[in-house]
C-alpha positions in Angstrom: 0.0 0.0 0.0 1.3 3.4 -1.0 1.3 6.3 1.4 -1.0 8.2 -0.9 -3.8 5.7 -0.3 -3.8 5.9 3.5 -7.2 7.7 3.4 -8.7 4.5 2.0 -7.5 2.2 4.8 -9.8 -0.8 5.3 -11.2 -1.9 8.7 -9.0 -5.1 8.5 -5.9 -3.0 8.0 -6.8 -0.7 10.9 -7.4 -3.7 13.1 -4.0 -5.2 12.3 -2.2 -1.9 12.7 -3.9 -1.2 16.0 -3.0 -4.7 17.2 0.6 -4.1 16.2 0.7 -0.7 17.9 -0.8 -2.2 21.1 1.7 -5.1 21.2 4.5 -2.7 20.4 3.5 -0.7 23.6 3.5 -3.9 25.6 7.0 -4.7 24.3 8.4 -1.2 25.0 7.1 -1.4 28.5 9.5 -4.3 29.1 7.9 -7.4 27.7 10.4 -8.1 25.0 10.1 -10.5 22.1 7.1 -9.2 20.1 8.9 -7.0 17.5 8.8 -9.6 14.8 5.0 -10.1 15.3 4.4 -6.3 15.2 6.4 -5.8 12.0 4.5 -8.7 10.4 1.1 -7.3 11.2 2.0 -3.8 10.1 3.5 -5.0 6.8 0.3 -7.0 6.2 -1.8 -3.9 6.9 0.2 -1.3 4.9 2.8 -3.0 2.7 6.4 -3.8 3.5 8.1 -0.6 2.6 5.4 1.8 3.9 5.2 0.0 7.2 8.8 0.7 8.0 8.2 4.4 8.0 4.9 4.1 9.8 6.7 2.3 12.7 9.4 4.9 13.4 7.3 7.6 15.2 5.4 5.0 17.2 8.6 3.3 18.2 10.0 6.7 19.3 6.9 7.3 21.5 7.4 3.9 23.1 11.2 4.6 23.5 10.5 7.8 25.4 8.3 6.0 27.8 10.9 3.2 28.2 13.9 5.5 28.8 12.0 7.5 31.4 10.6 4.4 33.2 13.8 2.2 33.1 16.5 4.9 32.9 18.0 4.1 36.3 18.9 0.6 35.1 20.8 1.6 32.0 24.3 0.2 31.6 26.0 2.7 29.2 29.2 0.7 28.8 27.2 -1.9 26.7 25.6 0.8 24.6 29.0 2.3 23.9 30.3 -1.1 22.8 27.4 -1.9 20.6 26.1 1.4 19.2 28.9 2.3 16.6 28.5 -1.1 14.9 24.7 -0.7 14.8 25.0 2.7 13.3 27.3 1.3 10.6 24.7 -1.4 9.9 21.9 1.2 9.6 24.0 3.1 7.0 24.4 -0.1 5.0 20.7 -0.8 5.3 19.9 2.7 4.0 22.0 2.0 0.9 20.6 -1.5 0.4 16.9 -0.6 0.8 16.8 2.8 -0.9 16.1 1.6 -4.5 14.8 -1.9 -3.9 11.5 -2.5 -5.7 8.5 -3.4 -3.5 8.7 -7.1 -4.5 12.4 -7.4 -3.5 11.9 -5.3 -0.4 9.1 -7.7 0.6 11.3 -10.7 0.1 14.1 -9.0 2.0 11.8 -8.3 5.0 10.7 -12.0 5.0 14.3 -13.2 4.9 15.1 -10.9 7.8 12.1 -12.2 9.8 13.2 -15.8 9.3 16.8 -15.0 10.1 15.6 -13.3 13.3 13.5 -16.3 14.2 16.4 -18.6 13.6 18.7 -16.5 15.8 16.2 -16.5 18.6 15.6 -20.2 18.4 19.4 -20.9 18.3 20.1 -18.7 21.3 17.2 -20.2 23.3 18.7 -23.7 22.8 22.3 -22.6 23.5 23.5 -23.7 26.9 26.8 -22.0 27.1 27.3 -19.6 30.1 30.5 -18.0 28.7 30.3 -14.2 28.0 31.7 -13.4 24.6 34.4 -10.7 24.8 35.9 -10.6 21.3 35.0 -7.5 19.2 33.9 -9.7 16.4 30.8 -10.8 18.4 29.6 -7.3 19.2 30.6 -6.1 15.7 28.7 -8.8 13.8 25.6 -8.6 16.1 25.6 -4.8 15.8 26.0 -4.6 12.0 23.2 -7.2 11.5 21.0 -5.4 14.0 21.6 -2.1 12.2 20.8 -3.6 8.8 17.7 -5.3 10.1 16.4 -2.3 12.0 16.7 -0.1 8.9 15.1 -2.6 6.5 12.4 -3.9 8.7 12.6 -2.6 12.3 13.8 -6.0 13.3 16.9 -5.5 15.3 15.4 -7.2 18.4 16.7 -10.7 17.8 20.4 -9.6 17.4 20.3 -7.0 20.3 18.6 -9.6 22.5 21.3 -12.1 21.8 24.0 -9.5 22.6 22.5 -8.4 25.9 21.7 -11.9 26.9 25.3 -12.9 26.1 26.4 -10.1 28.4 24.4 -11.7 31.1 22.5 -8.5 31.9 19.8 -8.9 34.6 16.2 -8.3 33.6 15.9 -4.6 34.5 19.4 -3.7 33.2 18.5 -5.5 30.0 15.3 -3.5 29.5 16.8 -0.2 30.5 19.9 -0.5 28.3 17.9 -1.7 25.3 15.5 1.2 25.8 18.3 3.8 25.4 19.9 1.9 22.5 16.7 1.9 20.5 15.8 5.4 21.3 19.1 6.6 19.9 19.0 4.4 16.8 15.4 5.2 16.0 16.1 8.9 16.2 19.1 8.3 13.9 16.9 6.4 11.4 14.2 9.1 11.3 15.8 11.5 8.7 16.6 8.7 6.4 12.9 7.6 6.3 11.9 11.2 5.7 14.4 12.4 3.2 15.9 9.3 1.5 13.3 6.6 1.5 10.4 9.1 1.8 8.3 6.6 3.9 7.3 9.2 6.4 4.8 11.9 5.3 1.9 14.0 6.6 -0.4 11.1 5.8 1.7 8.6 7.7 1.9 10.9 10.7 -1.9 11.2 10.7 -2.1 7.4 10.8 0.4 7.4 13.7 -1.8 9.8 15.7 -4.8 7.6 15.3 -2.7 4.6 16.6 -1.5 6.4 19.7 -4.3 5.2 22.0 -3.4 1.6 21.0 0.2 2.0 21.9 -0.7 3.8 25.1 -3.0 1.0 26.2 -0.1 -1.5 25.4 2.3 0.5 27.5 0.0 0.4 30.5 -0.7 -3.3 30.2 2.9 -4.1 29.6 4.0 -2.5 32.9 1.4 -4.6 34.7 2.3 -7.9 32.9 6.1 -7.6 32.8 6.6 -9.6 36.0 3.6 -11.9 35.7 3.6 -13.5 32.2 4.8 -17.1 31.6 7.3 -16.6 28.7 7.9 -20.2 27.6 4.5 -20.8 25.9 4.3 -17.1 24.9 7.6 -17.3 23.0 6.5 -20.5 21.3 3.3 -18.8 20.2 5.1 -15.7 18.9 7.5 -17.8 16.8 4.8 -19.9 15.2 2.5 -16.9 14.4 5.3 -14.8 13.1 6.5 -17.5 10.8 2.9 -17.8 9.4 2.8 -14.0 9.1 6.1 -13.9 7.2 4.8 -16.3 4.6 1.5 -14.3 4.4 3.5 -11.1 3.5 4.6 -12.9 0.3 1.0 -13.4 -0.9 -0.2 -9.9 -0.1 
């Protein structure tokens, strides 16, 4: 769907977008792991390329909440270690995604989704307790995270692996990730406006209508962050996201 057609958004598209915004709010409040599902829903609602720009203002709203709420837990040494590599990956992603036709962009997003799913499954099954210290680990995770966040707002799998590998406790994990994504989403903003042109007045109007959904998700996320059983939840997200990734191809 092109940005010029946002005035003709269907009820089904609004429902998927509102659900994505709601779940994004839950995730930004500290319940990590839903970014792939959010991206899949938004891409189904508005198209692969347009959805990437639609996400950015909503993500920044969620980031502001997260950095305020979890700021005291932030571990800046890990951000300093990871951020330069992620910015390099974003710049690579800007170049890769700028002139890609919608069909190739769609395929790229699906590939990124499945790579992210594979990385999450691999890490979940990995039993090693050793903390990686070589720059190659942080560098590769950061570059892949940057490329994935620019092309499909899907850095979560790689950043999660990095922070989990650093053995960050739960609150430190959330607080550090909050600042990392706030900085990188602000960095991506001008590229979406001036290079990819995926953010416009029409897309901002859609964002404004989705604010109540993300607000509700933030409130619920704060309540659920210490109560949810993550084992079955993760399994559900992986299955539904894989189905959603395939569905993007047939849109």
